[in-house]
C-alpha positions as CSV (number, residue, x, y, z in Angstrom):
1,X,92.1,90.6,83.9
2,X,91.0,86.9,83.2
3,X,93.5,85.0,85.5
4,X,93.0,81.6,84.0
5,X,93.5,82.7,80.4
6,X,97.3,82.6,80.1
7,X,99.9,81.8,82.6
8,X,102.3,84.2,80.9
9,X,100.0,87.1,82.0
10,X,100.6,86.3,85.6
11,X,104.3,85.7,85.2
12,X,104.9,88.8,83.2
13,X,103.1,91.0,85.7
14,X,105.3,89.6,88.5
15,X,102.5,88.4,90.7
16,X,104.5,85.9,92.7
17,X,101.6,85.0,95.0
18,X,99.2,84.0,92.2
19,X,99.0,80.6,90.6
20,X,98.3,80.3,86.9
21,X,94.5,80.1,87.6
22,X,94.6,83.3,89.6
23,X,94.3,81.8,93.0
24,X,96.6,82.9,95.8
25,X,99.4,80.7,97.3
26,X,102.3,81.0,99.5
27,X,105.5,81.3,97.5
28,X,107.8,78.2,97.8
29,X,111.2,79.5,99.1
30,X,112.5,76.0,99.8
31,X,115.1,76.1,97.0
32,X,116.5,79.4,98.1
33,X,119.7,79.5,100.2
34,X,119.4,81.0,103.7
35,X,121.2,84.4,103.9
36,X,121.4,87.1,106.5
37,X,118.3,89.4,106.1
38,X,117.8,92.8,107.7
39,X,115.0,95.2,107.4
40,X,114.4,98.6,109.0
41,X,111.1,100.4,109.1
42,X,109.9,103.7,110.6
43,X,106.7,105.4,111.4
44,X,105.5,108.4,113.5
45,X,102.8,108.9,116.1
46,X,101.8,112.6,115.9
47,X,100.3,114.2,119.0
48,X,98.3,117.4,119.3
49,X,100.7,120.2,120.4
50,X,98.8,120.7,123.7
51,X,99.6,117.2,125.0
52,X,103.1,116.8,123.6
53,X,104.8,118.1,126.8
54,X,103.1,115.3,128.7
55,X,104.3,112.8,126.1
56,X,107.9,114.0,126.4
57,X,107.8,113.9,130.2
58,X,106.0,110.5,130.0
59,X,103.2,111.8,132.1
60,X,100.6,109.3,130.8
61,X,97.8,107.8,133.0
62,X,98.4,104.3,131.7
63,X,102.1,104.3,132.6
64,X,105.3,103.5,130.7
65,X,103.9,103.7,127.1
66,X,107.3,103.3,125.5
67,X,108.2,100.1,127.4
68,X,104.8,98.7,126.5
69,X,105.1,99.7,122.9
70,X,108.6,98.2,122.6
71,X,107.4,94.8,123.9
72,X,104.3,95.0,121.7
73,X,106.5,95.7,118.6
74,X,108.8,92.8,119.4
75,X,105.9,90.4,119.9
76,X,104.3,91.6,116.6
77,X,107.4,91.0,114.6
78,X,107.5,87.5,116.0
79,X,103.9,86.9,115.1
80,X,103.9,88.4,111.6
81,X,103.6,85.0,109.9
82,X,100.3,84.5,111.9
83,X,98.9,88.0,111.0
84,X,99.8,88.4,107.4
85,X,98.2,85.5,105.4
86,X,101.0,84.8,102.9
87,X,104.0,85.6,105.0
88,X,106.4,82.8,106.0
89,X,107.0,82.3,109.7
90,X,110.6,83.2,110.3
91,X,113.2,82.5,113.0
92,X,114.1,86.0,114.0
93,X,117.5,86.5,115.5
94,X,117.0,90.1,116.6
95,X,114.2,92.7,116.9
96,X,115.2,96.2,118.0
97,X,112.6,98.9,118.6
98,X,113.7,102.5,119.3
99,X,112.0,105.8,119.8
100,X,113.0,109.4,119.0
101,X,111.0,112.5,120.0
102,X,110.5,115.0,117.1
103,X,109.5,118.2,118.9
104,X,109.3,120.2,115.6
105,X,106.6,117.8,114.4
106,X,105.1,117.1,117.9
107,X,105.7,113.5,117.1
108,X,107.4,110.3,118.2
109,X,109.3,108.4,115.6
110,X,109.4,104.6,115.9
111,X,112.2,102.6,114.3
112,X,112.1,98.8,114.1
113,X,115.1,96.7,112.9
114,X,114.6,93.0,112.4
115,X,117.3,90.4,111.6
116,X,117.2,86.7,110.5
117,X,119.1,84.2,108.5
118,X,116.5,82.7,106.3
119,X,115.3,82.1,102.8
120,X,113.1,85.2,102.6
121,X,113.2,88.7,104.0
122,X,111.9,90.4,107.1
123,X,110.4,93.6,105.6
124,X,106.9,92.6,106.8
125,X,108.2,91.9,110.3
126,X,109.8,95.3,110.6
127,X,106.7,97.1,109.2
128,X,104.4,95.0,111.5
129,X,106.6,95.9,114.5
130,X,106.3,99.6,113.8
131,X,102.6,99.4,113.2
132,X,101.8,97.6,116.4
133,X,104.2,99.8,118.4
134,X,102.3,102.8,117.1
135,X,98.9,101.3,117.9
136,X,100.1,100.5,121.4
137,X,101.3,104.1,121.9
138,X,97.9,105.3,120.6
139,X,96.1,103.0,123.1
140,X,98.3,104.1,126.0
141,X,98.0,107.8,125.3
142,X,94.4,108.2,123.9
143,X,93.1,109.2,127.3
144,X,95.0,112.5,126.9
145,X,93.5,113.3,123.5
146,X,91.7,111.5,120.7
147,X,93.4,113.5,118.0
148,X,96.6,111.4,118.0
149,X,97.5,110.1,114.5
150,X,99.7,107.4,113.1
151,X,101.6,108.4,110.0
152,X,104.2,107.6,107.4
153,X,104.9,103.9,108.2
154,X,107.4,102.8,105.6
155,X,110.4,100.5,104.9
156,X,113.6,102.5,105.0
157,X,116.3,99.8,104.6
158,X,116.7,96.2,103.6
159,X,119.6,93.9,103.1
160,X,119.8,90.3,101.8
161,X,118.3,88.3,99.1
162,X,118.6,88.9,95.4
163,X,118.0,92.7,95.7
164,X,121.1,93.0,98.0
165,X,121.3,96.2,100.1
166,X,118.6,98.8,99.5
167,X,118.5,102.2,101.1
168,X,115.0,103.7,100.8
169,X,115.7,106.6,103.0
170,X,118.9,108.2,104.1
């Protein structure tokens, strides 16, 4: 696609982060009214079956991996604007990270919920929180087995802005 050819090509395709000449830019949200924004994301850390009992009992050489992952996820949500090039830095009002063991999958599900009142949403903050929490769990548990995987990171809910309330997973 020749980006400089016609501005209507960029506009019709819905590429909000591209200027008419095809160069990237941060979207100007200055004219948007601040509204309450909420986003929830999930992901799983899947463990080899032979080490899952140690994970459930939290018998990990590096210590309390869940506490460490929770703090890492909160910090990651707060730093998203510094990590993802075109994200706006946002004043977060709340970041919640929770964990649920899924014995049938030999997995640990991570859920991050992020809230703000701002001119743009917090989907990337929730996804970043889950991602960094999962990476922290991997780092804390890799001494037990190198076959740990991180899977299925996704947005499951968002509220606020022009799209309103969206349930992507029940």
